[in-house]
DRENTI-593549 format. One record per atom (N, C-alpha, C, O): x, y, z. Coordinates in steps of 0.1 Angstrom, whole numbers, plus 5000, padded with zeros to 4 digits. Example, Ala and Ser with C-alpha at 12.3 -4.5 7.8 and 13.67 -1.06 7.14 Angstrom:
513249435078/512349555078/513249675078/514249675085/512849785071/513749895071/512950005079/513450115080/
END
This chain:
500949885001/500150004999/501050134998/502150135004/500550234990/501350344991/501150425004/500250415012/502150525003/501850605016/501350755012/501750815002/500250795022/499650935017/500251025027/500150995039/500851135023/501051255028/500451365027/500351415016/499851435038/499151555037/499951675039/500151695051/500351765031/501151875032/500451995035/500152065025/500152025048/499252155052/499952245056/500652235066/499752385045/500652485045/501452505035/502152605035/501252395024/501952385013/502452545005/503352574998/501452625008/502152775004/503352805009/503852915005/503852735018/505452765022/506452705013/507152615017/506452755001/507052664988/508152624989/508452514984/509352694996/510752644995/510752535006/511452435003/510152555018/510352465029/509552335025/509852215026/508452365019/507652225013/508252165004/508052045004/509152234993/510152164985/510852084992/510851964990/511552155001/512452065007/512251945015/513151855016/510951925022/510651835026/510151715018/510351595020/509551775006/509351684996/510251624990/510051504987/511351664988/512551614979/513251534988/514051444983/512951565003/513951455011/512851345014/513351245019/511651325012/510751215010/510951134995/511051004995/511151204985/510951154972/512551084970/512850994962/513351134978/514851054979/515050954988/516150904991/513750924994/513950785002/513350664996/512150664992/513950574994/513450444985/512150404991/511150394984/511950385005/510950355010/509650415007/508650345005/509750555005/508650615003/508450664987/507550754984/509150604979/509150654965/507450644958/507050714948/506750544964/505450554961/504550634968/503550574972/504650754971/504050844978/502750934973/502850994962/501850944979/500751024971/500851164981/500651154993/501051254977/501351404981/500051474978/499651494967/499251514992/498251594989/498751744996/498951775008/498751804987/498951944990/497852064995/496752084989/498252125005/496752185009/497352335011/498552345014/496652445010/497252575012/495952695013/494952665006/496052795019/494852885016/495152985007/494353075004/496352975001/497153064992/497253004977/498352964972/495952994970/496052924960/497052944948/497252844941/497653074945/498653084937/499753004940/500052914932/500553034951/501352944957/501152804958/502052734955/500052764961/499552624960/499752544946/500352444946/499252604935/499452574922/500652564918/501052464911/501752684922/503052654917/503752534924/504552464918/503352514937/504152404944/503752274939/504552184939/502352254935/501952134927/502652114914/503052004910/502752214908/503452234893/504952164896/505352064889/505552214906/506752194907/507052054911/507851984905/506152014922/506351864926/505951764915/506451654916/505151774907/505151714894/506151724886/506451624878/506851834885/508451844877/509051754882/509551664874/509451754900/510351684907/509951534903/510951464900/508851464901/508451344900/509151294884/509851204881/508551384877/508851334863/510351344858/510751264850/511151454865/512351464859/513451374866/514651364863/512751314877/513551214886/513251054886/513750964893/511851034875/511550914872/510950824884/511250704886/510050924891/509450844904/508150844902/507450934895/507550714908/506150694908/505250734918/504150684918/505750844927/504950954932/503951014926/503951024913/502851064935/501951124929/501851264935/502351274946/501251364931/501051494938/499751554933/499651544921/498951604939/497751714938/497451794948/497751774960/496751904944/496551994955/495152024956/494352004948/495052074968/493552114970/493452224982/494352234990/492252324982/491952444990/491152345003/490852405014/490952235003/490052165014/490952085023/491451975020/490952155036/491952105044/491651915046/492351825045/490351915049/489651765053/489851675041/490051555042/489851725028/490051635018/491751575017/492051465013/492351665021/494051655019/494151555032/495051475031/493551565042/493851465053/493151325054/493451235061/492051335044/491551195043/492451075040/493151065030/492450975048/492950865046/494650875046/495350785043/495050985051/496451005054/497350935063/496950885073/498250915060/499250825068/500050915081/500450885092/500251055073/501251155078/500751275073/500451295061/500551385085/500051515081/501351605084/501751595096/501951665076/503051775078/502451875081/501451885074/502651965089/501852105093/503252195092/504352175097/502952315083/504152415080/503352575082/503752665076/502252575089/501352665083/502052815093/502752805102/501652935088/501353075093/500653145093/500653215083/499653155103/498353245103/498753395105/499253445115/498353455093/498653575091/499953595084/500853515085/499953715075/500953725068/502153845074/502353865086/502553905064/503654015067/503254125074/503954165083/502054185072/501354275079/501054255092/501254335100/500554095096/500354075110/501554065117/501554105129/502853995110/503954005117/504654135119/505554155128/504254235110/504554385114/504054405128/504754455137/502654375130/502254395143/502854345156/502954405167/503354215154/504054135161/505354195168/505754175179/505954255158/507354355163/506954495166/507454545176/506254555159/506454705159/505454735171/506054815179/504254705175/503754735186/504354725202/504454815211/504954595204/505554575213/506854675214/507154715226/507554715203/508754805202/508154955208/508955035214/506654975206/506455115213/506555095227/506555195234/506554985231/506354985249/507854905256/507954855267/508854925245/510354905248/510454765247/511454725254/509754665240/510054555239/510754525227/510054515217/512054505226/512654485212/513154355210/514254315214/512254275201/512754145197/513454145182/513154215172/514154055182/514954005172/514253915161/514353935149/513753815166/513153715160/511353715161/510653715152/511153715172/509753745176/508653625172/507453665170/508953495170/508053405167/507653265176/506853185173/508353265187/508653175198/507953225211/507053165216/508553325216/508153385230/508153535226/508253585215/508253615239/507953745239/506253755232/505553665230/506053915229/504653925227/504353865211/503253835207/505353855203/505253825191/505053675190/504353625182/505953605200/505453445199/504253415206/503553315203/503753495217/502553475223/501553485214/500853395213/501353605205/500453615197/500153535182/499153545175/501453475180/501653395168/501053275176/500253215169/501153245186/500453125191/499153135190/498553045184/498553255198/497053245195/496653215184/495753135182/497053275176/496353265160/496753135156/496053105147/497653035160/497852925154/497352815161/496952725154/497252805172/496752685182/495352645178/495052525177/494252745176/492852685173/493152625157/492552515155/493952675147/494052595138/494652465136/494252385129/495752445145/496352325147/495552225155/495852105155/494352285162/493452175170/492552125159/492052005157/492452235153/491052185142/491752075132/491051985127/493052075130/493752005122/493951875127/493651785119/494351835140/494051745150/492751685148/492651575144/491751755150/490551705150/490051645136/489251555135/490651695125/490251625113/490951515110/490551425103/492251505117/492951375118/491951265125/491651155120/491651315134/491051215143/489551135135/489151025137/488951245127/487751185122/488151145108/487451065103/489351175102/489751125086/490551055082/490450965073/491851095090/493051005089/492950865089/491850825092/494150785085/494050655089/494650615102/495550685107/494250515108/494450475122/496050485123/496950445116/496150545136/497750565137/498250695132/499250735138/497750775121/498250865117/499250945123/498950965135/500351005118/501251115130/501251215122/501451205110/500951345132/501351465127/502751525128/503351525139/503151565119/504551615120/504651775122/504451835112/504751835131/504251985133/505752045135/506552025144/505652145122/506752255122/506552375125/507552445124/505452455128/504952575130/505452605143/505552525152/505752725144/506152815156/505052905160/504352955152/505052905173/505852885184/505752725190/504952695199/506552665185/506752535186/506252475200/505352405199/506752505212/506252455225/504952495229/504252415235/504552625226/503052665231/502052585222/500952545225/502652565209/501552475200/501452325202/500452265199/502552285207/502652105208/502152115224/501552015229/502252215231/501752195246/500152195244/499352115250/499652305237/498152305234/497652175227/496552135230/498452115218/497751985211/497951875222/497151785221/498751865232/498951785242/497651775250/497051675253/497151905254/495851935261/494751885255/493951815262/494551915240/493251935235/492851815227/491751795222/493851735225/493651635214/494451505217/495551505223/493951395214/494651285215/495351225205/495751105207/495651295192/496251265179/497851225183/498351265193/498351135175/499851115180/500551225171/500151245160/501251295176/502151435170/503451425175/503751345184/504451515170/505751525173/506051675170/505851695158/506551775176/506951875170/508651865166/509551805172/508851935155/510151905148/511052035146/510452125140/512252055148/512752165148/514452135144/514752015146/515252215138/516352165133/517652235141/518852245137/517052275153/518252345164/519552225168/520752245168/518952125171/520152045174/521051995165/522251965168/520551975151/521351955142/522352085138/523652075138/521752175136/522752315132/523552335143/524552395139/523452325159/524152355166/525352235168/526452265173/524852115164/526352005164/527252075152/528452055153/526752135142/527752205130/528552305138/529752285136/528152415147/528752465152/529852415163/531052465164/529352295170/530352245182/531352165173/532452175177/531152105163/532152035156/533252125149/534352085146/532752245146/533752335141/534652385154/535852385154/533852425163/534552475175/535652355180/536852395183/535352255181/535852145189/536952095181/538052065185/536752095167/537552035155/537551895153/538551825151/536151855154/536051675151/534751685143/534051785142/534551575138/533751565124/532351555135/532351505146/531451615128/530151615135/529551465136/529251435147/529351375126/528951245124/529251165137/528451095143/530951205142/531351105153/531051195168/531451155179/530451305166/529951345180/528651255186/527651235179/528851195200/527751145207/527451235216/528251315222/526251215218/525351355228/524151295235/523551195231/523951375246/522451355251/521751515252/522451615256/520651525250/520051645250/518651635256/517751545255/518651755264/516951765272/516651885274/517551965278/515551925272/515052055277/513752075271/512951995271/513552215264/512352265258/512652305244/513852305243/512052325234/512252375221/512852495222/512352575230/514052515215/514952675215/515652655229/516452745232/515452565238/516452575251/516752435253/516752395264/517052355243/517452235247/519152205253/519952235244/519452165262/520752155266/521352015263/520751905263/522852045260/523751895255/524251875271/525251925277/523351805275/523951715289/525051655288/525951665296/525151565277/526451475276/526951545259/526151565249/528251565261/528751575247/530051525247/530851545256/530351425235/531651345236/532051305221/531151305212/533351285220/533851245206/534751125210/535751145217/534351015204/534950865208/535450855227/536550815231/534250895234/534350895246/535151005254/535251005266/535651095246/535951215250/535151335255/534651405246/535051375268/534351465270/534851595263/535951625264/533651665255/534151765247/534051945252/534452055247/533351905266/533052025272/534352115276/534352245275/535352045279/536552125281/536952205274/537152325278/537052145259/537552235248/536552325244/536952415238/535152325246/534052415245/534352525251/534552635247/534452475264/534652615275/535952675270/535852805270/536752635268/538352715265/538052785252/538652895252/537352755241/537352825229/536352945232/536353055227/535452905241/534553045243/535153145252/534353235255/536353145256/536953225263/537853295253/538753365257/537753295242/538453355228/537553435222/536453405220/538053555221/537253655213/536353625199/535153655196/537353545192/537053525179/536053415177/535453395166/535753325189/535053225189/533753285197/532553255193/533853365207/532753415214/531953505204/530653485203/532553585197/532053665188/530853625182/529853695181/530853515178/529953455169/528453425174/527453435168/528553375189/527653365197/527653415212/527653345222/527453565212/527553615225/526753575235/527153525245/525653585232/524453555242/524353405247/524253375258/524553325236/524653155239/525953135247/525953035254/526953215245/528153185251/528053235266/528553175275/527353345266/527553395281/526453305290/526753285301/525353265285/524653185291/525453025293/525252955303/526152995285/527152865283/528052905295/528052815303/528753015299/529353045309/529153065321/529953045330/528053105322/527253125335/526652995340/526852935351/525852945331/524852835334/525752655334/525252555338/526852685328/527552555325/527152475317/527952375316/526152465308/525852395298/525452465285/524852575285/525852395274/525552455262/524252425256/523752315259/523452515249/522252485244/522252525229/523252565222/520752485225/520652465209/520152605203/520152625191/519952705210/519452815204/520752915201/521752915209/520553005190/521453105186/521153225192/520053245197/522153325192/522253455198/520753525196/520153555206/520153535183/519153625183/518053565188/517353635196/517653425186/516653385193/516753415208/515853475214/517853355213/518153315228/517853475235/517153475246/518253575229/518453675234/516953755240/516753835250/516053695232/514653745236/513853645245/512653665246/514453545250/513853435258/514353445274/514053375284/515353565273/515853565290/515853695292/516053775283/515853755306/516053895307/516953985305/516854105305/518153915303/519454005306/519954055294/520954125295/519654025281/520454085268/519754195259/520354255250/518554215262/517654335255/516954415261/516154495256/517154415275/516354505283/516954665284/516454755290/517954675277/518354835276/519454835263/519854745255/519854975264/520455005254/521954965255/522654965245/522354945269/523754915274/523954735269/524854695263/522954685273/522754535271/522954505256/523854445251/521754575249/521854535235/523454585226/524054525217/523754675230/525154725223/526254615228/527154575220/526254565240/527254475241/527254315238/528154245235/525854285238/525654175233/524854125220/524754005216/524254235215/523254205203/523554265193/522754275184/524854325192/525354405181/525854335167/526154405158/525854225167/526154135155/524854155144/523754165149/525054175133/523854205121/522954065122/523253965128/521654105114/520853995111/520453915126/520153965137/520553785123/520053715134/521053705146/520653645157/521953755145/523053785156/522553865168/523153865179/521453935166/520754025176/520154135172/519554215180/520254165159/519454305151/518054285154/517354185153/517754435158/516054435163/515454415148/515954465138/514354345150/513454295140/514154225125/513954245113/515054155131/515854075120/514953975113/515053985101/514253875117/513453795111/512253875104/511953835092/511553965110/510554035103/511054145092/510354165082/512254195092/512954245080/513354165071/513454205059/513754025073/514053945064/512753885057/512853845045/511853875063/510653805058/509953925047/509553915036/509754035055/509454145045/510154185032/509554245023/511454155032/512254165021/511954045011/511654074999/511953935015/511553805008/510053805002/509853754991/509153865011/507853865005/507553984994/506653984985/508754094996/508454164985/509054134970/508754194960/510054044971/510654004960/509953874956/510053854944/509353794963/508453684957/507153724953/506353654947/506953864957/505253894951/505453934936/504553954929/506553934934/506753934916/507353854911/507253834899/508053774918/508953624911/508453514919/507953524931/508553414912/508453274916/509653204923/510453144917/509653204938/510853124943/511352994936/512552984932/510352914934/510752814928/511352814914/511952714909/511252944908/512052944896/513552934899/514252934889/514152934910/515352934916/515852804919/517052774919/514852714920/514952554927/515252464914/514752474904/516452374918/516252264911/515452154914/515352124926/514852094903/514051984904/514751854904/513951754902/515851824907/516851744906/516751684921/516651774930/516751574923/516651504938/517851444941/518051354934/518851494951/520051444953/519951384967/519151294969/520751444977/520851394989/519851464999/519551584996/519251405011/518351455021/518851545028/519951515032/518151665033/518551765042/518651725055/518451605058/518951815065/518951755078/517651765086/517551735098/516751815080/515351765086/515051625088/515151535079/514551635103/513851495105/513051415098/513251295098/511751495089/510651445084/510951305079/510751205085/511651325066/511651185059/512151085065/511850975060/512951095078/513751005083/512650915094/512650795098/511750995097/510750945108/509750865100/509450765105/509350915089/508350865078/509050735074/508250645072/510550715071/511250575068/510950505078/510250405077/511450535090/511350445102/510050365104/509950245106/508750465104/507450395105/507050335095/506050255097/507650335080/507150255070/508050135070/507650035064/509150135076/510050015073/510149945087/510549825086/509949995098/510449945111/511649945117/511849915129/512750005106/514150045112/514150155122/513650255118/514450145133/514250255143/515250375140/516450355137/514650505142/515250605140/515150715152/514050745156/516350765156/516450885167/516651005164/517551055158/515551075170/515851205168/515551275182/515351215192/515351445180/515051505192/513551555190/513451665183/512651515194/511051555193/510551615204/510751585216/509751705200/508851815210/507451735212/506451735204/507551665226/506451615229/505751625242/506451675251/504451605246/503951635260/504751555271/505151435271/504951625279/505951585293/505151485300/504451535309/505051365298/504851265305/505551175313/505351055312/506351255322/507451205329/508951195322/509851135327/508951255311/510251235305/511151325310/512251275312/511051465314/512051545321/511051555337/509951595339/512051525345/511051495359/510951635368/510151645378/511851745363/511651875371/511151955361/511452075362/510451925352/509452045348/508251985346/508151865343/507152055346/505852025346/505251895340/505551895328/504651835342/503851705335/502951795326/502351895331/502851765313/502051805305/502651925296/502151955285/503751975301/504452095291/504852025281/504751895281/505352105270/506052045261/507552055261/508252165261/508251915260/509951915261/510351845251/509951745245/511451905248/512251825237/513251735242/514251775250/513051585238/513751495244/514151375232/513451355223/515251315235/515651215224/514351105221/513851055231/513851075210/512550995207/512850905196/513350955185/512450785197/512750705185/511250665176/510250635182/511450675164/510250645156/510750485150/511950445150/509550395146/509350275141/508150235138/507250305142/508050135132/506750095129/505650075138/504550045133/505750075152/504850115162/504550265165/503550295172/505350345160/504950475163/505950545168/507150535163/505650655179/506850755185/506950675199/506050605204/508150685204/508850665216/509550745222/510750715223/509150865229/510050945236/510650855246/510250735248/511850925252/512750855263/512850935273/512851065270/513050895285/513150955298/514651015301/515650955301/514451145302/515951225308/515951215322/517051205328/514851225329/514951245341/514951395345/514351475339/515851415356/516251575361/517151645352/518151585348/516951755347/517851855343/518451915354/517851925364/520051955354/520552045362/519752145367/519152205359/519752165380/518652265386/518752385377/517652445374/519852435375/519752605369/519252615352/518952715346/519352445348/518852455334/517252435332/516552475323/516852375343/515452335349/514652505352/513552535348/515352555357/514952705361/514752805352/513752875352/515852825342/515652875331/514452845318/513852925311/514552695318/513352645310/512152675317/511252725311/512052665329/510552695337/509952845333/508752875331/511152945332/510753085331/510153105316/509553215313/510253005306/509853005295/508452915294/507452935287/508652815302/507452705301/506052785307/504952795301/506452845319/505152945324/504453005312/503352975308/505153095307/504653155293/503853055283/502753065278/504652985281/504152865271/502652805274/501752775265/502552785289/501452735294/500252845293/499152815288/500552975299/499553055297/499053115284/497953175283/499853095274/499653095262/498652995254/497753045247/498752895254/498152775253/496752785261/495652785255/496852805273/495352825279/494452935275/493252925273/495153055273/494653165266/494153115252/492953135249/494753065246/494453025232/493352945231/492552975223/493252815238/492352715239/490752785247/489652755243/491052865257/489852905263/489453055259/488453115264/490153095251/489753265244/489553355257/488553425260/490453335264/490553415277/491453525275/492653515273/490853645275/491853775273/492953795285/494053835283/492453755297/493053785309/494653705307/495753745306/494153585306/495653485301/496353535293/497553505294/496153605285/496953665274/497953765282/499153765281/497153835289/498053955297/499053855308/500253875309/498453775314/499353705323/500653635316/501853635321/500353595303/501253515296/502553625294/503653595298/501953755288/502953855285/503653915297/504653975296/502953895309/503753955322/504453845326/505453875332/504353735324/505453645329/506353625316/506953515316/506453685305/507453665298/508953735303/508953835311/509753685300/511253735308/511653875302/511953975309/511453885287/511954025282/510854125283/511154245285/509654095282/508554205289/508654235299/508654365301/508654145309/508854185325/509954265328/509954345338/511154245318/512554295323/512254485320/512554575327/511554505308/511354635303/509954725305/510054845304/508854665308/507854695309/506854675321/506754565326/506054795326/505254735338/503954685336/503454685325/503354645344/502154565341/501354625332/500954565322/500954745336/500054855332/500554855316/499754835307/501954875314/501954885299/502254745292/502554735280/502154635300/501954535291/500454475288/500054415278/499654525299/498354525296/497754615282/496954575274/498354725282/497954845273/498354775259/497654775249/499654695258/500154645244/499454525241/499054505229/499054435250/498154315246/497054365240/496754325229/496054455247/494954515244/495154595228/494154605220/496254645226/496554695212/496854595201/496654605189/497454475209/497554405196/496354315194/496154265183/495554275203/494354205202/493454265193/492754195185/493354395195/492454485185/492954485170/492254485160/494154485171/494654495157/494754355150/494754355138/494654245157/494854125153/493454045153/493453925148/492254105157/490954035160/490353965152/489553875156/490353995138/489953915125/490653775126/490053665123/491853775131/492853635129/492453565143/493153475145/491553585153/491653555167/489853525172/489153585181/489453435162/487753435165/487853405179/487253495186/488353305186/488153275199/487953365210/487553345222/488553525203/488253605213/487053725210/486953835214/486253655200/484953755197/484253795208/483953715217/483853905208/483153995218/483754015234/483054055244/485353985232/485853985244/487254095242/487954115233/487154135253/488354245253/489354255265/488854195274/490454305267/491254325279/490754425287/490554535282/490354415298/489854525309/491054615310/492154565311/490754735310/491854835313/492054835328/491154795335/493354875333/493854875346/494455015345/495655035345/493655115345/494455255346/495355285357/495155225368/496355385355/496955445367/496155485378/495355575374/496055465391/495555535402/496155655405/497355645408/495455775404/496355885409/496155905424/495055885430/497255945430/497155955443/497556105447/498756145446/496456195452/496756325455/497856335466/498256245473/498356465466/499556485475/499256495490/500156485499/497756515492/497556525506/496856385509/496456375521/496856275501/496356155506/496756105518/497956125518/496456055527/496555975538/496255845538/495055815536/497055755540/496755595540/495955575551/496155635562/494855475548/493855405557/494755325566/495655265562/494155335582/494955275591/494555135590/493355105587/495555055591/495654915589/496354845601/497354905605/495854735607/496754645618/498254635613/498654625601/499054655625/500354645618/500954525616/500754445625/501554485607/501954355603/502754305614/503354395619/503054165619/503854125629/505254125628/506054135638/505654125615/507154155610/507354295612/508354335619/506554375607/506754515608/506654545623/507554635627/505954505632/505754545646/507054515653/507554585662/507654405649/509054395657/509954475651/510954495659/510054545638/510754625633/510654745641/511554795646/509454785641/508854935649/509454905661/510254995664/509254815669/509854815682/511354835683/511854895693/512154775673/513554795673/513954925669/515054965671/513054985662/513355135659/513155205672/514055285676/512355185677/511855275690/512955225701/513255315709/513655105700/514755085713/516055155707/516855205715/516355155695/517255255687/517355375693/518355415700/516055435689/515955595692/516155605707/516755705712/515555515715/515655535727/517255535734/517655605743/517855445728/519255435732/519955575727/520855625733/519655615718/520555735710/520055865722/520955935726/518655875726/518655965735/519355975748/519756075753/519355835752/519955805764/521555845764/522155875774/522155835753/523555865749/523556015750/524456065757/522656085744/522656225742/522456305757/522956415760/521456205766/521556285779/522656235790/522856285801/523356145784/524556135793/524055975805/524655925814/522855945799/522655815808/523555695806/523855665794/523855645814/524855515813/523855385809/522755365814/524355335803/523655205798/523655105812/524355125821/522755005809/522754925822/524054825820/524454815809/524654755832/525754675833/525354545828/524254505831/526154475820/525654355816/525454235828/526154235838/524654155827/524154075836/525653975842/526553955835/525653935854/526453845857/528153895858/529053815861/
END
């Protein structure tokens, strides 16, 4: 029986092309039926035509067709690949520019921070609908391969709202291994490692080359300016927390409170161009690409020849399920005891195996406490974002943004509430779960100059402090009057 793969969000033509090429390069998947689905018909038809070109030029038995009907694409699918973005470049502009008015400077803005929160609010309801379509229409045991950001909040919501088999996929581990191999001077394929944490904050708990610990070498080179310069923020976290992680400087700088909160921090740690920390780097890149591809077809620059597979996990997971040959990868899954010092039900990124019986995440146990604590600063935001999106609760939106490390470092609670209200109103057409709901204002309370506070019972701790103050004052008066202090007892 051939494999049917539904590609949801196939208007992301370059990424869709990469995944389709990987799948077509896999012998066990050569007889695949691709069902492409997107809301943007022009891009969808171009991707369909390119897919047929790939099949013809490479002499493959695969088939490809396209539809605007998501349920039709998912019907009888074995795998559902999700690569959607809800809202175009104008919505992304709001994710970046509105927070900037409130002092919140984002480099990427798609995973955490106000941009990540609102991207999650837009995306989560669509993901849940896709999962429900799978439950109703896909083949039994069908697997969702989920690529949409914000990865952790999206997968957390899927774990709460549906029972469909899913895994969130990112390439952070693979690309970080390229950097580690270069810095340590060893072949990437010879590095053995264990990672655990959350998406975009996955920690290398073990890092070895032929049994030799690579951490001493990595620590040594990160003290050298020419190495440190490439990854200032990631390097600083490594130097202070003791473990290297999977996220690059631009992303990481907006997940934690220390590197983008004022001009001094930005100039010191985020002064490299583009994704090295530049303000609005991802938005500016997307705007440039959108402008270019509005008048040109990006697939015109792509070759239809299929060569080797990319680093993306997608085709390898499908191959493992189809053949029964296990494949190990880093998967974003619901935390059912896999990392014991992160909350049950949150989204964790852990070593996962795929085979013909499905997906099998593995147990990491406890993260080092400092690593777990840093992850928790993000998990709290992800949980509140998922709850806000699923329940349509505007107060949860404010709570998520208030707990965001960067937002909390630079803005007051009132400013965060006003920012969320402005973003909600700007994006209301893409947020149907908030219909007829608004964020309640909490204006500044003005205190007149002659205002006297209401009398209240004295707190016991304050009472002790007050008594000590009285004793100090009494002793000072006695010294001024020349009254001798009482002689010590005994």
